[in-house]
C-alpha positions as CSV (number, residue, x, y, z in Angstrom):
1,M,212.4,-31.3,-32.8
2,S,212.8,-30.7,-36.6
3,T,214.9,-27.6,-37.0
4,A,213.4,-27.1,-40.6
5,S,209.8,-27.6,-39.0
6,N,210.6,-25.2,-36.1
7,L,211.9,-22.5,-38.3
8,G,208.7,-23.0,-40.5
9,E,206.3,-22.6,-37.5
10,F,208.1,-20.1,-35.9
11,L,207.8,-18.0,-39.3
12,R,204.2,-18.3,-39.9
13,T,203.4,-18.1,-36.1
14,R,205.3,-14.7,-36.3
15,R,203.4,-13.6,-39.6
16,S,200.1,-14.5,-38.3
17,L,200.9,-12.2,-35.4
18,L,200.9,-8.7,-37.8
19,H,198.4,-6.9,-39.4
20,L,198.8,-4.4,-42.2
21,E,198.1,-1.7,-39.6
22,D,201.1,-2.5,-38.0
23,V,203.4,-2.4,-41.0
24,A,203.7,0.3,-44.2
25,L,201.6,-1.1,-46.3
26,P,198.7,-0.7,-48.1
27,D,195.4,-2.8,-48.0
28,F,194.2,-3.6,-51.2
29,G,191.1,-4.8,-49.7
30,G,189.5,-8.1,-50.6
31,R,188.9,-10.9,-48.2
32,R,192.0,-12.5,-46.4
33,R,192.2,-16.1,-46.1
34,V,195.1,-16.3,-43.5
35,A,195.6,-14.6,-40.2
36,G,197.9,-11.7,-40.3
37,L,200.1,-10.7,-43.2
38,R,200.7,-13.0,-46.5
39,R,203.6,-14.5,-47.5
40,E,203.5,-12.3,-50.1
41,E,203.5,-9.0,-47.9
42,I,206.1,-10.3,-45.7
43,A,208.5,-10.9,-48.9
44,Q,208.1,-7.4,-50.1
45,L,208.6,-6.1,-46.0
46,A,212.0,-7.8,-46.2
47,G,212.9,-7.1,-49.6
48,V,212.9,-10.8,-50.6
49,S,211.0,-12.7,-53.7
50,V,207.5,-14.6,-53.0
51,D,209.5,-17.5,-53.8
52,Y,212.6,-17.0,-51.5
53,Y,210.2,-16.6,-48.7
54,T,207.8,-19.7,-49.6
55,R,211.2,-21.9,-49.1
56,M,211.8,-20.3,-46.5
57,E,208.8,-21.1,-44.4
58,Q,209.3,-24.7,-46.0
59,G,213.0,-24.9,-44.7
60,R,214.0,-25.3,-48.0
61,V,216.8,-22.5,-47.9
62,P,219.9,-24.6,-46.5
63,N,222.1,-21.5,-45.8
64,P,220.4,-18.2,-45.7
65,S,222.7,-15.0,-45.2
66,G,222.7,-13.4,-42.0
67,A,221.4,-10.3,-43.6
68,V,218.3,-11.3,-45.3
69,L,217.7,-12.8,-41.8
70,D,218.1,-9.9,-40.6
71,A,216.0,-8.0,-43.2
72,L,213.1,-10.9,-42.1
73,A,213.5,-10.3,-38.3
74,R,212.7,-6.5,-39.1
75,A,209.4,-7.6,-41.3
76,L,208.4,-9.1,-38.7
77,R,208.8,-7.0,-35.9
78,L,210.9,-9.6,-33.5
79,D,212.8,-8.5,-30.6
80,E,216.7,-9.4,-29.9
81,D,215.8,-12.7,-28.5
82,A,213.5,-13.6,-31.5
83,T,216.0,-12.8,-34.0
84,R,219.0,-14.6,-32.4
85,H,216.2,-17.7,-32.3
86,L,215.7,-17.1,-35.9
87,H,219.4,-17.1,-36.9
88,R,219.4,-20.5,-34.7
89,L,216.8,-21.8,-36.6
90,A,217.7,-21.1,-39.8
91,R,221.5,-21.8,-39.8
92,P,221.5,-24.8,-37.1
93,K,225.5,-25.4,-36.5
94,P,226.6,-28.5,-38.3
95,A,227.9,-30.1,-35.5
96,A,224.5,-30.3,-34.1
97,R,223.2,-32.4,-36.9
98,Q,226.3,-35.0,-36.5
99,V,226.3,-35.9,-32.9
100,P,224.4,-38.7,-31.9
101,R,220.9,-38.6,-30.3
102,R,221.8,-40.1,-26.9
103,Q,221.3,-39.9,-23.1
104,A,223.4,-37.1,-22.2
105,P,225.2,-37.5,-18.5
106,P,223.7,-35.7,-15.9
107,Q,224.2,-32.2,-15.7
108,R,226.5,-30.9,-12.5
109,V,226.3,-27.5,-10.4
110,R,229.8,-25.5,-11.4
111,P,231.7,-25.5,-8.2
112,M,231.9,-21.8,-8.0
113,L,228.3,-21.7,-8.6
114,Q,227.9,-24.0,-5.4
115,R,229.8,-21.7,-3.3
116,L,228.2,-18.7,-3.9
117,L,225.0,-20.5,-3.5
118,D,225.9,-21.3,0.1
119,E,227.1,-17.7,1.1
120,L,224.1,-16.9,0.1
121,V,222.4,-17.2,3.5
122,D,219.7,-14.8,3.3
123,V,218.8,-14.2,-0.1
124,P,216.5,-17.2,-1.7
125,A,218.6,-18.2,-4.7
126,M,219.2,-21.3,-7.2
127,V,221.0,-23.0,-9.9
128,M,218.9,-23.9,-12.8
129,G,220.5,-26.0,-15.8
130,R,219.4,-27.0,-18.9
131,R,215.7,-27.6,-19.7
132,M,215.2,-25.7,-16.7
133,D,216.3,-28.5,-14.3
134,L,217.2,-27.5,-10.9
135,L,220.3,-28.2,-10.3
136,A,220.8,-26.8,-6.8
137,W,219.1,-24.2,-4.0
138,N,219.9,-22.5,-0.9
139,T,217.5,-23.2,2.1
140,A,215.9,-19.5,1.6
141,A,215.0,-20.9,-1.7
142,A,213.6,-24.0,0.0
143,A,211.3,-21.9,2.4
144,L,210.1,-19.8,-0.1
145,F,209.5,-22.4,-2.8
146,G,209.1,-25.6,-1.1
147,D,211.1,-28.6,-0.5
148,Y,212.8,-29.3,-3.9
149,S,214.7,-32.6,-2.0
150,A,211.4,-34.2,-1.5
151,L,211.2,-34.3,-5.2
152,D,213.3,-37.3,-7.6
153,G,215.8,-35.8,-9.6
154,A,213.8,-36.0,-12.8
155,D,210.8,-34.1,-11.5
156,R,213.2,-30.9,-10.0
157,N,212.3,-29.1,-13.4
158,I,211.0,-25.9,-13.2
159,A,208.7,-26.0,-16.1
160,R,207.1,-29.2,-15.2
161,I,206.4,-27.8,-11.3
162,T,204.7,-25.2,-13.0
163,F,202.1,-26.7,-15.1
164,L,201.8,-30.2,-13.6
165,D,201.8,-28.9,-9.8
166,E,198.7,-27.3,-9.6
167,T,199.9,-25.8,-6.2
168,S,202.3,-23.5,-8.1
169,R,199.4,-21.3,-9.3
170,E,198.8,-20.4,-5.6
171,L,202.3,-19.1,-5.0
172,Y,202.4,-16.9,-7.9
173,A,200.2,-13.5,-7.9
174,D,200.3,-14.0,-11.7
175,W,200.5,-17.7,-12.6
176,T,199.7,-17.2,-16.1
177,S,202.3,-14.7,-17.0
178,C,204.9,-17.0,-15.1
179,A,204.1,-20.1,-17.1
180,R,203.8,-18.3,-20.2
181,E,207.3,-17.0,-19.7
182,N,208.8,-20.9,-19.5
183,V,207.2,-21.8,-22.3
184,A,208.8,-19.1,-24.2
185,Y,212.7,-20.1,-22.3
186,L,211.9,-23.8,-23.6
187,H,211.2,-22.3,-26.8
188,L,214.6,-20.6,-26.8
189,D,216.5,-23.8,-25.4
190,A,214.8,-25.6,-28.3
191,G,216.4,-23.6,-31.0
192,R,219.6,-23.5,-29.1
193,H,219.9,-27.4,-28.5
194,P,217.6,-29.0,-31.2
195,E,218.9,-32.4,-31.3
196,D,218.5,-32.7,-27.2
197,P,216.3,-35.9,-26.7
198,Q,215.6,-35.1,-23.0
199,L,214.1,-31.5,-24.0
200,A,212.2,-33.4,-26.9
201,S,210.7,-35.5,-24.2
202,L,209.5,-32.8,-21.7
203,I,207.7,-30.9,-24.1
204,G,206.0,-34.0,-25.3
205,E,205.2,-34.5,-21.6
206,L,204.1,-31.0,-21.0
207,S,202.3,-31.1,-24.6
208,M,200.2,-34.4,-23.4
209,K,199.4,-33.4,-19.7
210,S,199.0,-29.6,-19.6
211,A,195.9,-28.1,-21.9
212,D,197.5,-24.2,-21.1
213,F,201.5,-25.5,-22.0
214,R,199.9,-27.1,-25.4
215,R,198.1,-24.1,-26.8
216,W,201.1,-21.4,-25.6
217,W,203.7,-23.7,-27.3
218,A,201.9,-23.8,-30.4
219,E,202.1,-19.4,-30.3
220,H,205.9,-20.3,-30.9
221,P,207.0,-17.4,-28.0
222,V,210.4,-16.9,-27.3
223,Q,212.2,-15.1,-24.5
224,D,215.5,-15.0,-22.3
225,K,215.7,-15.0,-18.6
226,T,216.8,-12.1,-17.2
227,S,215.8,-9.7,-14.1
228,G,212.2,-8.3,-12.9
229,T,209.7,-8.6,-10.0
230,K,207.6,-11.7,-9.2
231,R,205.0,-11.3,-6.6
232,F,204.2,-14.2,-4.3
233,H,201.3,-15.3,-2.0
234,H,203.0,-17.4,0.6
235,P,201.2,-19.6,3.0
236,V,203.2,-18.9,6.1
237,V,204.1,-14.9,5.4
238,G,201.3,-13.9,2.9
239,D,202.2,-11.2,0.4
240,L,205.8,-10.5,-1.2
241,E,207.3,-9.1,-3.7
242,L,210.8,-9.8,-4.8
243,A,213.4,-8.7,-7.4
244,Y,215.0,-11.2,-9.4
245,E,218.3,-11.1,-10.9
246,T,219.7,-14.2,-13.3
247,L,223.5,-14.3,-13.3
248,R,225.3,-16.7,-15.9
249,S,228.9,-18.1,-16.5
250,T,230.2,-17.0,-20.1
251,D,232.3,-20.0,-20.5
252,D,229.0,-21.8,-19.5
253,P,225.9,-20.0,-20.3
254,D,223.8,-23.4,-19.3
255,Q,223.9,-23.0,-15.7
256,A,222.1,-20.3,-14.3
257,L,222.5,-18.8,-10.7
258,I,218.9,-17.2,-9.7
259,T,218.7,-14.9,-6.7
260,Y,215.5,-13.3,-5.1
261,A,215.9,-10.3,-2.5
262,A,213.4,-7.4,-1.4
263,E,213.4,-3.9,-1.0
264,P,215.3,-3.2,2.4
265,G,212.8,-1.4,4.9
266,S,209.9,-2.8,2.9
267,P,206.9,-5.2,3.9
268,S,208.6,-7.9,1.9
269,H,211.8,-7.3,3.3
270,D,210.3,-7.9,6.9
271,A,208.0,-10.9,5.7
272,L,211.4,-12.6,3.8
273,R,213.1,-12.3,7.1
274,M,210.2,-13.9,9.2
275,L,210.2,-16.7,6.3
276,Q,213.9,-17.8,7.1
277,A,213.4,-17.4,10.9
278,W,210.4,-19.6,10.4
279,A,212.2,-22.1,7.9
280,T,215.4,-22.2,10.5
281,T,213.7,-22.5,13.6
282,E,213.8,-26.6,14.6
283,A,210.5,-26.3,16.8
284,A,208.7,-24.4,14.1
285,P,205.4,-26.6,13.4
286,P,204.6,-28.5,10.1
287,L,202.2,-26.8,8.0
288,P,198.6,-28.4,7.5
289,A,198.7,-31.0,4.7
290,A,196.5,-28.5,2.5
291,D,198.5,-25.4,3.3
292,R,201.8,-26.5,3.0
293,V,203.8,-24.9,0.4
294,N,204.5,-28.1,-2.8
295,V,207.6,-27.9,-4.8
296,K,206.4,-24.7,-7.1
297,A,209.2,-22.6,-9.2
298,C,209.2,-20.0,-12.0
299,P,212.0,-18.5,-13.7
300,P,212.8,-15.3,-13.9
301,S,211.8,-13.0,-16.2
302,V,210.9,-9.1,-17.4
303,E,207.8,-8.6,-16.2
304,S,206.6,-5.8,-18.8
305,A,206.9,-8.6,-21.9
306,P,204.1,-9.6,-23.5
307,P,203.0,-12.7,-22.5
308,G,204.9,-11.8,-19.6
309,P,209.9,-12.4,-18.2
310,R,211.4,-8.0,-22.1
């Protein structure tokens, strides 16, 4: 995942999404050979020379100033997540280029996050780590999403499950939005950790095996995980609408505790209680194979954002 090539792809993709009617520029007519705005137009909006912007797209500006990057972000109409992503791509940390590309040790859930998870009996909750790996979950989450413990450790990954487990499309009322949010988060993670070989391997695998992932990855979306609402079609209790919250420790932002809760007194609240009762009843009959909830998951995001968690 070359930082220089990612920067060029990001700038070109975002430039292609803008049109003259989106910005305060005159249309001088003539046939436009590119989708969206031309390089000259972005350079004019950002207040830089065309040559400078061209070199930016080619990854040949080694250390652009923060002011220039902010001007480009305004010209490209980037939100806060995308602006931070632009800064990371254009000004990668020197240490990231010096660390040898080797297999990182397995990420372990933080003890305090595990304690919080154990205390959350009635609320589905999970801990998401780097690359959207699932590090831990409680019984309520297993009842909602499926038994993650039945998967090999390498397969406990939210993005891999979402795109490669076909039954994940049945659990979410809007699978497309959920899946696109995963792509946007992986782009954000790639900007934070451009030298991660495991992340590069995951992106390569999903690109080869999923046409949807390959197409959406090329659009270069960027979006963090925060809070919002998700709707589910659960095979045991039917439809649920749950609010989710993403909690991160300031000293370890690579781990996030994700919780799901229903509005008290709502049908979803009753359905969630029924699901938890079913899951904790030892005599509960197993689901038929065709209806069993196979492991599936989607991380939280802001449902109002295009394409889907700002």
